[in-house]
C-alpha positions as CSV (number, residue, x, y, z in Angstrom):
1,M,71.2,110.7,121.6
2,V,72.7,107.3,120.7
3,Y,76.2,106.3,119.8
4,V,77.4,102.9,118.7
5,R,80.9,101.5,118.6
6,V,81.8,98.1,117.1
7,T,84.9,96.0,117.0
8,G,85.8,92.4,116.6
9,R,87.5,89.6,114.6
10,A,86.4,87.2,111.8
11,I,88.0,84.3,110.0
12,I,87.8,85.0,106.3
13,N,88.8,82.2,104.0
14,V,89.4,82.3,100.2
15,H,88.2,85.8,99.6
16,S,88.7,88.3,96.8
17,A,86.9,91.1,98.6
18,N,89.1,93.9,97.3
19,A,90.8,93.9,93.9
20,E,92.8,96.7,92.3
21,G,92.0,96.0,88.6
22,S,93.8,93.8,86.2
23,V,97.1,93.8,84.4
24,G,96.6,91.7,81.3
25,N,94.8,88.6,82.5
26,Y,95.9,88.9,86.1
27,M,93.8,90.5,88.8
28,G,95.6,91.2,92.1
29,L,94.2,91.9,95.6
30,T,94.4,95.2,97.5
31,K,97.7,95.3,99.5
32,M,99.0,97.8,102.0
33,F,101.9,98.0,104.4
34,I,101.0,97.3,108.0
35,L,103.0,97.9,111.2
36,R,102.9,95.1,113.8
37,R,104.3,94.9,117.3
38,R,107.0,92.3,117.9
39,E,109.0,91.1,120.9
40,K,112.1,93.1,119.7
41,G,110.3,96.1,118.4
42,Y,108.2,96.7,115.3
43,E,107.9,95.1,111.9
44,I,106.4,96.5,108.7
45,T,105.1,94.0,106.2
46,E,102.8,94.1,103.1
47,D,99.5,92.4,103.6
48,I,96.1,91.8,102.1
49,V,93.5,94.4,103.3
50,I,89.9,95.1,102.7
51,S,89.1,98.8,102.5
52,G,86.6,100.6,104.6
53,N,85.2,102.0,101.4
54,M,84.3,98.4,100.3
55,I,82.6,97.6,103.7
56,K,80.8,101.0,103.7
57,H,79.4,100.5,100.2
58,W,77.9,97.1,101.0
59,H,76.6,98.4,104.4
60,A,74.7,101.1,102.5
61,V,73.3,98.5,100.1
62,R,72.1,96.3,103.0
63,V,70.5,99.3,104.8
64,S,68.6,100.1,101.6
65,E,67.4,96.5,101.3
66,L,66.2,96.5,104.9
67,L,64.4,99.8,104.6
68,K,62.7,98.7,101.4
69,S,61.6,95.5,103.0
70,Q,59.9,97.6,105.7
71,G,58.0,99.6,103.0
72,Y,60.1,102.7,103.7
73,S,60.4,104.8,100.5
74,A,62.6,107.7,101.5
75,L,65.5,106.8,99.2
76,C,66.8,108.7,96.2
77,E,66.7,107.0,92.8
78,N,70.5,106.3,92.9
79,C,70.4,104.6,96.3
80,K,67.4,102.6,95.3
81,R,69.6,101.1,92.6
82,Y,72.6,100.8,95.0
83,I,74.6,103.4,93.3
84,M,76.3,105.2,96.2
85,Y,78.3,107.9,94.6
86,R,77.7,111.6,94.4
87,S,74.2,112.9,95.2
88,S,71.9,113.3,92.2
89,L,69.5,115.5,94.3
90,N,69.5,119.2,93.6
91,Y,68.9,120.9,96.9
92,G,70.6,123.8,98.5
93,D,70.0,122.7,102.1
94,E,71.5,119.7,103.9
95,Y,68.2,118.9,105.6
96,D,66.3,118.5,102.3
97,F,68.8,115.8,101.3
98,I,68.5,113.8,104.5
99,K,64.7,114.1,104.5
100,T,64.6,112.7,100.9
101,C,67.2,109.9,101.3
102,A,68.0,107.7,104.3
103,I,71.3,106.6,102.8
104,E,72.5,110.2,102.3
105,D,71.5,110.8,105.9
106,L,73.5,107.8,107.2
107,H,76.4,107.7,104.8
108,G,76.8,111.3,103.9
109,F,76.8,112.9,100.4
110,L,78.5,115.5,98.2
111,Q,76.5,117.8,95.8
112,P,79.3,119.5,93.9
113,Q,77.1,121.8,91.9
114,K,75.4,123.2,95.0
115,Q,78.5,122.8,97.2
116,V,76.5,121.1,99.9
117,R,77.9,118.1,101.8
118,R,77.3,115.9,104.8
119,E,79.9,113.8,106.5
120,S,79.0,110.2,107.0
121,I,77.7,109.4,110.5
122,V,78.5,105.7,109.8
123,K,82.2,105.0,109.5
124,F,84.3,101.9,108.8
125,A,88.0,101.2,109.2
126,F,90.0,98.9,106.9
127,M,89.7,95.2,107.8
128,L,93.2,94.1,108.5
129,P,94.8,90.7,109.1
130,A,95.4,90.2,112.8
131,E,98.6,91.4,114.5
132,E,99.6,87.9,115.4
133,M,99.6,86.5,111.9
134,R,99.7,87.6,108.3
135,A,97.1,86.6,105.7
136,E,98.2,84.3,102.9
137,Y,97.2,84.6,99.3
138,A,97.7,82.9,95.9
139,A,96.4,83.2,92.4
140,I,94.0,80.7,90.9
141,T,93.7,80.1,87.2
142,H,90.1,80.4,85.8
143,N,89.2,79.2,82.4
144,R,86.2,80.1,80.2
145,V,85.5,77.9,77.2
146,F,83.5,79.0,74.2
147,T,81.5,76.5,72.2
148,E,79.7,76.5,68.9
149,K,76.0,75.6,68.6
150,T,77.1,72.1,67.7
151,G,79.1,71.9,71.0
152,T,82.5,72.1,69.3
153,I,85.2,74.3,70.6
154,P,86.4,76.7,67.8
155,K,90.0,77.3,67.1
156,G,91.6,80.7,67.5
157,E,91.1,83.5,70.1
158,Q,87.7,82.3,71.3
159,E,88.9,78.7,72.0
160,M,89.8,79.4,75.6
161,M,89.8,82.5,77.8
162,V,92.2,82.1,80.7
163,F,92.6,84.6,83.5
164,K,94.2,84.5,87.0
165,R,92.8,86.1,90.2
166,E,94.3,86.3,93.6
167,Y,92.4,85.0,96.7
168,A,93.4,85.3,100.4
169,S,92.7,83.7,103.7
170,G,93.3,85.1,107.2
171,L,92.0,86.2,110.6
172,Y,90.8,89.8,110.1
173,G,90.0,92.6,112.6
174,F,87.4,95.2,112.0
175,L,86.1,98.5,113.5
176,S,83.0,100.7,113.0
177,L,81.4,103.7,114.6
178,M,77.9,105.1,114.2
179,D,77.0,108.5,115.6
180,L,73.3,107.8,115.4
181,A,72.4,110.8,117.5
182,Y,72.5,112.7,114.2
183,V,70.2,110.5,112.2
184,G,67.6,112.8,110.6
185,R,69.4,115.9,111.8
186,P,71.6,118.2,109.7
187,L,75.2,118.3,111.0
188,A,75.3,121.9,110.0
189,D,72.3,122.8,112.2
190,P,71.7,119.9,114.6
191,D,69.8,121.8,117.3
192,N,67.2,123.4,115.0
193,P,63.8,121.8,116.1
194,K,62.4,122.7,112.7
195,K,65.0,120.6,110.9
196,V,64.6,117.1,112.4
197,L,62.7,114.1,111.1
198,P,59.9,112.5,113.0
199,V,61.3,110.2,115.7
200,D,59.7,107.0,114.2
201,E,61.6,107.6,110.9
202,R,64.9,108.3,112.8
203,R,64.5,105.1,114.8
204,L,63.8,103.0,111.8
205,R,66.9,104.3,110.0
206,A,69.1,103.9,113.0
207,K,67.8,100.4,113.7
208,C,68.5,99.3,110.1
209,A,72.0,100.7,110.2
210,V,72.9,98.4,113.1
211,L,71.0,95.4,111.7
212,A,72.8,95.7,108.4
213,L,76.1,94.9,110.2
214,A,74.8,91.3,110.5
215,D,74.8,90.9,106.7
216,I,78.3,92.3,106.5
217,L,79.6,90.0,109.3
218,T,78.1,86.9,107.6
219,G,79.9,87.6,104.3
220,R,77.6,89.7,102.2
221,F,80.2,92.1,100.9
222,G,83.2,92.2,98.6
223,A,84.1,91.9,94.9
224,A,83.7,88.8,92.8
225,A,80.8,87.7,95.0
226,S,79.3,85.6,92.2
227,R,82.1,83.1,92.7
228,A,83.9,84.1,95.8
229,I,81.6,85.1,98.6
230,P,83.9,85.6,101.6
231,I,83.9,82.4,103.6
232,I,83.5,84.1,106.9
233,K,83.0,83.2,110.6
234,T,82.9,86.1,113.1
235,V,84.6,84.8,116.2
236,E,84.6,87.8,118.4
237,L,82.3,90.9,118.5
238,V,81.8,93.8,120.8
239,C,78.9,96.3,120.2
240,A,78.7,99.2,122.7
241,V,75.6,101.4,122.7
242,S,75.5,104.6,124.7
243,K,73.3,107.7,125.1
244,E,76.5,109.7,125.6
245,P,79.4,110.2,123.1
246,L,81.8,107.3,123.3
247,P,85.5,107.0,122.4
248,N,86.4,104.6,119.6
249,L,87.1,101.0,120.7
250,I,90.4,99.4,119.7
251,H,90.5,97.9,116.3
252,G,90.3,94.1,116.2
253,F,93.7,94.0,114.4
254,Y,95.5,94.4,117.7
255,S,96.2,91.3,119.8
256,D,95.1,92.9,123.0
257,Y,92.1,94.8,121.5
258,L,89.5,93.2,123.8
259,E,91.3,94.1,127.0
260,E,92.1,97.6,125.8
261,S,88.5,98.2,124.6
262,A,87.1,96.9,128.0
263,R,89.4,99.3,129.9
264,I,88.4,102.2,127.7
265,L,84.7,101.6,128.4
266,K,85.4,101.1,132.1
267,A,87.3,104.4,132.3
268,A,84.4,106.2,130.4
269,V,81.9,104.8,132.9
270,D,84.0,105.4,136.0
271,S,84.7,109.0,135.0
272,G,81.0,109.8,134.8
273,L,81.3,110.8,131.1
274,V,79.1,107.8,130.1
275,K,76.1,107.2,132.3
276,N,73.9,105.1,130.0
277,I,75.6,102.2,128.2
278,K,75.0,98.6,127.2
279,V,77.7,96.4,125.8
280,F,76.7,93.4,123.8
281,V,79.4,90.7,123.2
282,Y,79.9,87.5,121.3
283,G,82.6,84.9,121.8
284,N,83.9,83.0,124.9
285,K,87.0,85.2,125.3
286,T,85.0,88.3,124.7
287,S,82.5,87.5,127.3
288,D,85.2,86.6,129.8
289,V,87.2,89.8,129.3
290,F,84.2,92.2,129.5
291,S,82.5,90.4,132.4
292,K,85.7,90.8,134.5
293,T,86.2,94.4,133.6
294,L,82.6,95.9,133.6
295,T,79.8,95.3,136.0
296,Q,77.3,92.6,135.1
297,D,74.4,94.9,134.5
298,L,76.3,96.6,131.6
299,V,77.3,93.5,129.6
300,E,75.1,91.1,127.8
301,S,76.3,88.0,125.8
302,G,74.7,86.5,122.7
303,D,74.9,83.1,121.2
304,T,75.2,84.4,117.7
305,V,76.4,87.5,115.9
306,I,72.8,88.2,114.7
307,E,71.5,87.9,118.3
308,V,74.0,90.4,119.5
309,L,73.3,93.0,116.8
310,T,69.5,92.5,117.1
311,K,69.7,93.2,120.8
312,A,71.9,96.3,120.2
313,A,69.4,97.5,117.5
314,E,66.5,97.2,120.0
315,V,68.4,99.4,122.5
316,V,69.2,101.9,119.8
317,E,65.5,102.1,118.8
318,K,64.4,102.5,122.4
319,W,67.0,105.1,123.3
320,L,66.8,107.3,120.2
321,E,64.8,110.5,121.0
């Protein structure tokens, strides 16, 4: 039984990670209204957000890449090609789906013809600009020029193709949870010993699910990646791994999310509900807050985001039974 909870913050500059289609030659970013706490109450403002669906898609892609790099072939044809939509498999039992495809195991699926579904055991919240400050955005004009074989620019419609696209910069909070206890187990019948994958397969899938976060938190996600890879630097990260079910941590959007998350974990440990837990952290403030709230044996700091997630993945692999 293994459960993973992740929260943190990242600076993301000049990104176009989520767009909502174009109107004419103008492509706008995804926007949503956000409630922020203020000294005199609350304030609702519209801001640039990055959907959990966007993050979830690219996480599934990165998991697929990691599994294939390990020579692991239990992926359906769609997921091998990074098409994470409805299942193309034609089974009538949830276990057959998860046995055939690791992504449908981790990220869930829907088979509408057979009316079989599995809820995702890997979940992501929207990435939101931090409570203390809004993200800023503006449109940039792009220009594509067509030339003849002689190098001349023709007159008329093909002479110049101008389009505008919005880009944003801000300090973003994120949140993820992974109920990896259910890797390789059908949610509809989790205690059936005849319907569980071999432990080595389950460990590999779970390990890759955690490691794939390193790709996401170094900017391998989003739309328009050919010209606008998110310019990202993760500044704070908390990754809690437990053998017992854990409550969610507080989303990195909130200004006091570190203190609140540390108190949540302390309460879970002090109450006896959580007996086996390791908390991996990155960032000076993060290390300071968690070392003051939890006992030293429970908290381990890392010098990089990749180091933190690698250590967490090792514990997941070890604890999964």
